[in-house]
N, C-alpha and C positions, 0 to 999 in steps of 0.2 A: 157115451158121455166121456168127457175128458177127466182123467184122474187128477184132481186139483192138488193133491198132496205130492204128486210126482209129475210135474209138468213136462219133463223130458220124455215121459212115456205116454204121451197123448195118443188118442185114437188116430190111426193112419188112414182110415177110409179106403180100404182096399177094394170095396165092392160098390161104392156109391160116390157121387160127386162130393167134394169137400164143401160143406155148408158155409155161407158167408160169415157166420158167427165164429168159425174156426180158422178163417184165413189169417195169414201172417202179413207183416208189414213189407213194403217194397224192399227195404234195406235187408230184411232177413232173408227173403227169397233170392235177392241179388247176391247175397253172400254165399248162398249155396252154389250158384252158377259161377260167380266170379272166381272162387277158389279152385274150381275144377280144372281149368286150362293152365293154371299157374304151376306147370310141372317141368321137371328137367327134360322129359321126353320132347317137349316142344322146343326147348333150347337146342337139343340135339338135332331135331329135324330142321330147324331154322338154319343151323350151321351147315348141314348137308346140302340144303337147297342153295345156299350162298356159295359153297365150294364148287357147285356145278354151274350156277348161272352168273355169279358175280353180284355185287352189292345192289345196284338199282333194279335189275331184273328180278332178283330174289324178293326185294321189297314189294314190287308190283304184284308178283305171284301170291305173296302172303296176304296182301290187302284184298286182291280179287277173291281168293279162297275164303277170306273172312266175310266179305260182302255176301258171297253165296250162302255161307253158314248163317249169317244174320237174317237174310231173307227167308231161309228155310226154317231155322229154329224159331225165329220171331213169329212166323205165320202159324206154326203149330202151337206156340206158346199163347198167342192171342186167343185162340179157341179154348185152350186149357184154362186161361185166366177167366174167361167169360162164363165157362160152364162148370169149372171145378172138377172136370173129368180127367182121370188118369189115362195113360196110353192104352191100356187094355179096353177101357170103356169106349174110347174114341175108335179104336180098331174094330170093335164090335159093331158100331154103327156103319162103318164103311165096308168092311169085309164080311159081315154077317155074324149071327149069333154063334155059329159053329166055325165059320171060316176064320174068325179072329184068332182061334186057337193056334192055327198055323203061323200067323203073323206074330202074335205076342210070344208064343213059345219059342219061335226062331230067334227073335231079337233078345229075349230074356236069356237064352242059352249063349248067344254071342257075347253079351256083356259079361257073363260069368267067365267066359274064355279070357276076356281082358282082365278080369279080376285075378284069375289064376296067373296070367302072364306077369302082371305088375307085382303080385305077391312074391313070385319067384324071383323077379328082378330085384326086389328089396334085399333078399338074401345075397344075391350075386354082387350087387353094388357095395353092400357093407363088407363082404368078403374081400373084394378087390381093393377097396379103399382102406379098410382097417384091419383086415386079416382075420376077422371072426369067422366061425364056422357057419357056412352058408345055410345048411339044413336047419340048424338051431335057430338062426335068425329068421328064416322063412316060417318056421313053426310059430315063433313068437309073433311075427307079423300077422299071421293068419288069425290068431286069437285076438290080437289088438284090433285089427280092422273089423272083425266080426262083432266085437263088443261095441265099438263105436256105432256101427250101422244099426245094431240092435236098439240103440237109444232112439232112433228115428230121425226125421228130417231136421229137427232142431239141432241135433248133434252135428249134422253135415254143415249146417249154417255156421256153427261155432268153429268147426275145423277150417272152414273156408276163411273165416276172419283171422285165423292164425296163419294158415298156409300161404295166402296171397302176400301179405306184408313181409313175411319171412323170406319168401322167394325173391322179392324185389330187393330187400336189404342185403341178402347174401350175394345176389347178382351184382349189385352196385359195389359191394366189397371186392368181389372178384375182378370187376373192371378197374377198380382203384389199384389193386395189386398188379394187374396187367399193365396199367399206365406207368408203372415204375420203369418198365423196360421197352414199352412200345409207344409209337406215336399215333394217336387217334385221328390226327388230321388226314391220314392217308386212307381211312376206312372207306369213304365213298368212291375211291379210285380202284378198289379191288374188282378185277374183271373175271374172277373165277380161276380155278386151277387149270393150267395148260393141259394137264392130263385128263381133266374131268369135263371141260367145256364141250358141249354137244352131246354128252351122254344123257342129259336130262332136258326135256323141253319145258316150256312155260306151262303147257297144259298138264304135264305130269306133275309139276310142282304144285299147281292149283289143286289137282286131285289129291295129292298127299296131304294138303292142308284140310280139305273137306273130309276126306276119309278118316282123318284122325279122330273126328268127333261125330261121324255119321251115325253110329249106333246109339249112343246116349243122347245125341242131338235129336234123333227121331223120337226117342222116348222122353223128350223134355217135359211132357205133360206130367210125368211123375213128380217133377220138381215144381213147375210153374203153376200147377193146379192150386197151389197154396196162395197164389197172388190174389189180391182183393178184386182185381178186374183185368180185362185184356191188356189195357195200357201198362199196368204195373208188371204184367207178365212179360211184355215186350221189352220193358226197361231192364228186367232181370236178364233176359236173353242178350240184350245189348251189352250188359256188363261183362259177359263172357265173349261174345263175338260182335264186334271186333276187339273190344277193349282189352280184356285180360289175355286173350289168345295172341293178339299182336304183340303185346308187351313181352310175353314169355318167348315168342319167336325172335324178337329183336335182340335179346341178349345173345342168342346163338349166332345171329347174323353178324353182330359187331365183333364178337370174339373170333370168329373165323376170318372176317374181313381184315382185322388188324394183325392177323398172323399169329395168334396166341393159342389156338386150339391144339389139343393133344389128339392126334390121329383124326383130323377133320373129315376124312372120307367116310369113316364108319362111326365115329364118336361125335361128329358135328360140333356144336357149341356147348357141349356139356361142361359146365364150369366148376363142378365139384372138385376135380383134381387141383384147380387153382387155389382152393381154400386150404389145402393140406400143407403142413410144414411151416405154419405161421403161428405157432403157439397152441397150448393145450385148450384154452378157452374157445378159440375158433374151431378147433377140431371137434370139440364136444358139441358145439352148436351145429356144425355140419353133420355130425352123426344123428342128432335129433331131427335135423332137416330132412334127411332121407326118409325117415318114417312118416313125418308129417306130410311131406310132399307127395310121395308115392301113395301114402295112406289116403290122401284126398281123392285120388283116382279110384283106388280100390273100393272105398266106402260108397262112392257114388255109383259105381258099376254094380256093386253088390246090392245096393238099395233098389236100383232099376230091376235087377233080376228077381229080388225077393217080392217086390210089389207085383211084378208080372206073374210069377208062379203062384203067389197067394190067390190072385184072382182066378187063375186057371183051375186051381184045385179047391176053390171056395174055402180058403184057409186064412191064416194070419201072416202078415208080413214078417213078424219077428220069428215065427217058427221057421219060415223059409230062409231067413237070414242065417240062422244057425245051420240048417241043412246045406244050403249052397255055400256058406262060408267054409264048412268042413270039406265038401266035395272039391271046391276050387283050391283050397289049401292042400288037399291030398294030391291033386294034379301038379301043383307047384312043387311039392316035396318030391314027387316022383320024377321031376325034371321034364315032364311032358310039355310044360309051358314054353320051353325053348323052341318047340316046333309050331307054336300057334301063330307067330307073327305073320307069316306069309299068307295063310288062309284067312286069318282075321282081316288082313288088309284087303284081300280079294272080296270077302263078304261085305266090306265097307263100300264096295262099288255097287253091289246089288241091293243094299239096304235103303239108300235114299229114294229109289222109286216107290217104296211103300209110303214114305212120308209125302212124296209128291202127289200121289193119288188121294191121300187123306186131306191134304191142303185144298185141292180142287173140290173134293166132295163136301168137306165140312165148312169151308169158308166161301169159296166162289159159287158153289151150288147149294148154299145153306138152305134156301127155301125148299129146294127139291128134297134134300136129304132129311130135313126135319119132318116133312109130310109123308115121306116114304114108309111103307109098311116094313117091319123088320123081316129079314129073310135069313135062313140058315147059312146060305152061302151065296155071295154076290160075285158071279162069274165075271161081270164087267170090270170090277175092281182088280181081280186077280189077272185078268187078261191084260189090262193096262200095265200092271206091275211087271208081268212077264215080258211085254214088249220093251219096256224101259230097261229092264235088267239085261235082256238079250242085246239090246243096242249098246249098253254100257260094257258088257263083256266083249262084244265084237270090237268096240273101239279100243278096249284094253289090249286086245291081241293085235289088231291091225294098225290102228293109228292113235296110240296113247297121247301123242303130242297135242291132240285137240281137247284133252280133258274128259276122260270117260265118265267121271262122276257127274259133271254138269250135263253131259249128253244123256245119261240115264235119267236124271231129274226132268229135263225138258221133254224127252220123248214119252216118259210115263205120264206126265201131266197132260200133254197134248193128246196122247192116245185115249186117256180116260175121258177127256172133254168130247172128243169125236165119237167115241163109243156110246156115251150117254145121250148125246145129241141125236145120233143115228137111231138108237132104240126108241127115243121119245117120238121122233118123226114117224117111225114105223107104227108105233102104238096109235098115234093120232090118225094116220092113214087108215088103219084097221077100223077105228071107231067111226070114221067118216063113211067107210064102205058099208058098215053095219047099219048106219042110220040112213043110208041112201035108199 
């Protein structure tokens, strides 16, 4: 039962679908997702893509990547909204009552890696911008982000309602300050840096956009299961992809295209430096913005991990929030987080095939999956994931220009469809031979 005296600490339904009586409004669930992509990291990536491709190609790549994300996250959200099932419960139906442990455990660990990365990044950004001690700031961030996540999904909704508007306001302020010395009429004419053109393909840029939210996007059910129905869940997904995600990327695109970025090759369209040196009030707001902005990412990732591990160990989300918050924070303090980015990005390539298999199984083959007897391990689901992941990795190594993330998604979905169809046809043939 919900604790009516403390609505922020309502039941989190780690082990069962969220009942209709406890579902949240479309606006509340949308706020959770809408605030998630409104982060400086996206402005940074948007700027880097623009630096390599130029204004119009970058815009196309960002839109294509977001359409892929909307189709992917929207499909998973539709099922979550209709059933109230979290990611672990969904994975259990597709991959088996024991097989889901590998899937849920893997993704829950990956998102905690992102939590550690962004927590460590908080300390680094504050140190580089304001000169504060990086370790002290990181430790404070760990406690703050863990405490917010501990309150539950409603706290994530409130944080999103603060983080998203603040990102837009400060982004607009940065553009206004840039406009004092730069001519925005030349933005669309930017062709990319002469030294960078050709170093990144359209497919690579699309993959960068998709991989940025491949992990939490796959685990979207942890957020959208709170929706009143499938339609509301898709609306919540749409608020993030393409809406919020495109907006956050666009700031970086414009800043680099107008020629105002600080070290665009590696720092992209990060607009935080533009807010410095313009008075104490703006500096204080920018200081708070770092915690609110990166905190939005950290709390969402920590929530995903806590829900996943609580289901795996038949425990409570809040207990695992504390455990994982401390573990991830310790990794951040140890400086290990700085080594995460490359392998976390690589894992972002092999994660989407999990979701692709689940979409086909739970939505397009709903009648089959609903009537199917539960099994400990579903080899067909893992085989399709393996094929999709192998194709994605091969594409990453041999021809990344074609977009390895999309290749992994498509091949996993197609493989699962063919495997299930082949198995069913074989089963029918066997039954016919027995009855002959």
